[in-house]
C-alpha positions in Angstrom: 3.5 -11.6 -12.5 5.1 -13.9 -14.9 4.1 -11.7 -17.9 5.7 -8.7 -16.1 8.8 -10.7 -15.5 9.0 -11.7 -19.0 8.3 -8.5 -20.7 10.1 -6.1 -18.4 13.9 -5.8 -17.8 14.0 -4.5 -14.2 10.7 -5.0 -12.3 10.1 -4.7 -8.5 7.4 -5.9 -6.1 6.1 -3.1 -3.8 5.7 -4.4 -0.3 4.2 -2.3 2.6 3.7 -5.2 5.0 0.0 -4.8 4.6 -2.6 -7.5 3.8 -2.7 -6.9 -0.1 1.1 -7.0 -0.3 1.2 -10.1 1.8 -1.0 -11.7 -0.8 1.2 -10.4 -3.5 4.1 -12.3 -1.8 2.2 -15.5 -1.8 1.3 -15.1 -5.5 4.9 -14.5 -6.2 5.8 -17.7 -4.4 3.3 -19.5 -6.5 4.5 -18.0 -9.7 8.2 -18.5 -9.3 8.9 -21.0 -6.6 11.2 -23.1 -6.3 13.4 -20.4 -7.9 14.1 -16.9 -6.4 11.9 -14.0 -7.3 13.1 -12.4 -10.6 12.7 -9.0 -8.9 13.5 -7.3 -5.5 10.9 -6.3 -3.0 10.7 -2.5 -2.6 9.2 -0.7 0.4 8.7 3.1 0.6 9.1 3.9 4.2 7.5 7.1 5.5 9.3 6.9 8.8 5.8 6.9 10.4 5.1 3.2 10.0 3.7 1.1 12.8 6.5 -0.9 14.5 4.5 -4.2 14.1 4.3 -3.8 10.4 8.0 -3.0 9.9 8.9 -6.0 12.1 6.6 -8.3 10.0 8.1 -6.8 6.8 11.7 -7.6 7.6 10.9 -11.1 9.0 8.8 -12.1 6.0 11.3 -11.0 3.4 14.2 -12.8 5.4 12.1 -15.9 5.5 11.7 -15.9 1.9 15.4 -15.1 1.3 14.6 -12.2 -1.1 16.2 -8.8 -1.5 14.6 -6.0 0.2 15.1 -2.4 -0.9 13.8 0.3 1.4 13.3 3.8 -0.1 13.2 6.2 2.8 11.0 9.4 2.8 13.3 10.7 5.7 16.3 10.5 3.4 14.1 12.4 0.7 13.6 15.2 3.4 17.2 15.2 4.5 18.5 15.7 0.9 15.9 18.5 0.3 13.9 16.4 -2.4 10.7 17.2 -0.3 9.5 19.5 2.4 9.0 18.0 6.0 5.5 18.8 6.9 6.4 18.9 10.6 6.2 16.5 13.4 3.0 14.5 13.6 1.9 15.5 10.0 1.2 12.9 7.3 4.1 12.1 5.0 2.0 10.1 2.8 1.9 12.5 0.0 5.7 12.6 0.1 6.0 8.9 -1.0 5.4 9.9 -4.7 8.9 11.6 -4.9 10.7 9.0 -2.9 9.1 6.2 -5.1 10.1 7.9 -8.4 13.7 8.5 -7.1 13.9 4.8 -6.3 12.6 3.8 -9.6 15.2 6.0 -11.2 18.1 4.9 -9.0 17.4 1.2 -9.6 16.4 1.5 -13.3 13.0 0.0 -12.6 10.7 -0.3 -15.6 7.7 -1.9 -13.7 6.4 -1.9 -10.1 4.0 -4.6 -9.1 1.6 -3.3 -6.5 -1.5 -4.4 -4.5 -3.9 -1.6 -5.5 -7.5 -2.7 -6.1 -10.3 -1.0 -8.0 -12.8 -1.3 -5.2 -10.5 0.9 -2.8 -11.2 4.3 -4.5 -12.9 5.7 -7.6 -9.5 6.8 -8.9 -8.1 3.3 -8.6 -11.2 2.0 -10.4 -10.0 3.8 -13.5 -6.7 1.8 -13.4 -5.8 -0.8 -15.9 -4.0 -4.1 -14.8 -0.9 -2.6 -16.4 -0.9 1.1 -15.7 1.3 3.2 -17.9 3.4 6.0 -16.4 5.3 8.6 -18.5 8.8 9.7 -18.2 7.9 12.0 -15.3 6.3 9.1 -13.5 2.9 10.7 -14.0 -0.4 8.8 -14.6 -2.9 10.1 -17.1 -6.2 8.1 -17.0 -6.8 9.1 -20.7 -3.5 7.7 -21.9 -3.9 4.1 -20.9 -3.8 1.1 -23.1 -6.7 -1.1 -23.8 -6.7 -4.5 -22.3 -9.3 -6.4 -24.2 -9.5 -10.2 -23.6 -6.8 -9.8 -20.8 -4.2 -9.0 -23.4 -1.5 -6.7 -22.0 0.9 -4.3 -23.6 4.1 -4.0 -21.5 6.4 -2.2 -23.8 7.9 1.1 -22.5 10.5 3.5 -23.8 13.6 4.4 -21.7 12.4 6.5 -18.7 8.9 5.3 -18.9 7.5 2.5 -16.5 4.5 0.5 -15.7 2.6 -0.2 -12.4 1.2 -3.7 -12.5 -1.8 -4.5 -10.3 -2.5 -8.3 -10.2 -5.2 -7.8 -7.6 -7.2 -5.1 -9.6 -10.3 -7.0 -9.8 -10.3 -8.4 -6.2 -12.5 -6.9 -3.4 -11.4 -6.7 0.3 -13.5 -9.7 0.9 -11.7 -11.5 -1.8 -8.4 -10.8 -0.2 -9.6 -12.0 3.2 -11.0 -15.1 1.9 -7.7 -15.8 0.1 -5.8 -15.1 3.2 -7.9 -17.7 5.0 -7.6 -20.3 2.3 -3.9 -19.9 2.1 -3.3 -19.3 5.9 -1.3 -16.2 5.2 0.2 -14.5 8.2 -0.5 -10.8 8.7 0.8 -8.1 11.0 -1.1 -8.4 14.5 -2.7 -4.9 14.0 -5.1 -6.4 11.4 -6.9 -8.2 14.3 -8.7 -6.8 17.4 -6.5 -5.5 20.2 -6.6 -2.8 22.9 -4.7 0.3 22.0 -4.6 3.9 23.1 -6.4 6.0 20.5 -7.4 9.6 19.8 -10.6 10.5 17.9 -10.1 13.0 15.3 -12.3 14.2 12.4 -14.4 11.0 13.0 -11.4 8.7 13.0 -9.5 6.7 15.6 -5.8 7.4 15.4 -3.3 5.4 17.3 -1.7 7.6 20.1 1.9 7.5 20.2 5.1 9.2 18.9 3.5 10.8 16.0 0.0 11.3 17.2 -0.4 13.4 20.2 -3.7 15.0 21.7 -4.5 18.4 20.5 -6.6 20.9 22.6 -9.8 19.4 23.4 -8.7 15.7 22.5 -8.2 12.9 24.9 -6.4 9.7 24.8 -8.5 6.7 25.6 -8.2 2.9 25.3 -10.4 1.1 22.7 -10.6 -2.5 21.2 -9.7 -1.7 17.5 -8.3 -3.2 14.4 -6.7 -1.8 11.2 -8.4 -2.5 7.8 -5.4 -1.1 6.0 -1.9 0.1 7.0 0.2 3.1 6.0 1.6 6.2 7.6 0.4 6.2 11.2 -0.5 9.9 11.2 -3.3 9.3 8.6 -4.3 5.7 9.0 -7.3 5.2 11.3 -8.5 2.1 13.2 -12.1 0.8 13.4 -13.8 -0.5 16.6 -13.8 -4.3 16.2 -13.9 -7.5 18.2 -12.7 -9.5 15.3 -9.8 -11.5 16.5 -9.7 -14.3 13.9 -9.6 -14.4 10.1 -13.2 -15.9 10.1 -14.4 -13.0 12.3 -12.8 -10.5 10.1 -14.4 -12.0 7.0 -17.8 -11.8 8.7 -17.2 -8.1 9.5 -15.9 -7.2 6.1 -18.9 -9.0 4.4 -21.3 -6.4 6.1 -19.1 -3.4 5.6 -20.7 -0.4 3.6 -17.6 1.8 3.4 -14.3 0.9 1.6 -11.2 0.5 3.9 -9.7 3.6 2.5 -12.9 5.7 2.8 -13.3 4.6 6.5 -9.8 4.8 7.6 -7.4 6.9 5.5 -7.4 10.7 6.3 -5.3 11.5 3.3 -8.2 10.5 1.0 -10.6 13.0 2.8 -8.9 16.2 1.7 -11.1 16.4 -1.5 -13.2 14.3 -3.9 -10.1 13.9 -6.1 -7.5 13.4 -3.4 -6.3 10.0 -4.6 -6.4 11.0 -8.4 -4.4 14.1 -7.6 -1.6 12.0 -5.9 -1.7 9.3 -8.5 -1.0 12.1 -11.2 2.1 13.0 -9.1 3.3 9.4 -9.1 1.6 7.8 -6.2 0.8 4.0 -6.0 
């Protein structure tokens, strides 16, 4: 983080309110306190976020006294930049355009994110500093070597970097760090009762954007979320883990990554994540 702040003119820290970005906030505190962060906090809001997560986002940023920029997918739809997929349909893929517009509008040359290589095979190709061209696109064959943890942060006007400090962490590493640092998370990361709908093998939270289709029923289940995102494509898992220690024990025995288990947008094809990353996704 310090290297990005030193080498780049206008970086930002991507913050979704999820566990990985909560860890990023703690790392930023350790890197720059007692001073302010040398960058704003940026959230790309699909308009389909879990209320608990948005509440947590606003409270945490306010507690830290940092500047929050919210880039709205709904505003991108209203302005004609992207096509509205319709009520209850995922807006996850639309985030790429909204993010690139925010990068352009705020003159950002680096975005610090919480992506990890263990989440998806496309993310396993990432460098710690991921180069994006003037169209915001990621080309895995056009990345810079990072031998001996030496990083090249130079970009030309219009280009930018995505910086991933947690690249080499696993989901278990994240939870162990959360336990050690006593980091607060949104309540949905822990077991709770919630109305859900089972769809394509996933438990989706029933609510404003997820309504039962023919043949589906709403039922209550004790669940938690391993990751957070657009509520229309982020599934829950059955769980009784109500504490950090219980979650750690559960994660230690998991055989499927959190994205593979709970993100419907990654199930469209074998290359779903890589296709979106080429479009400018996180």
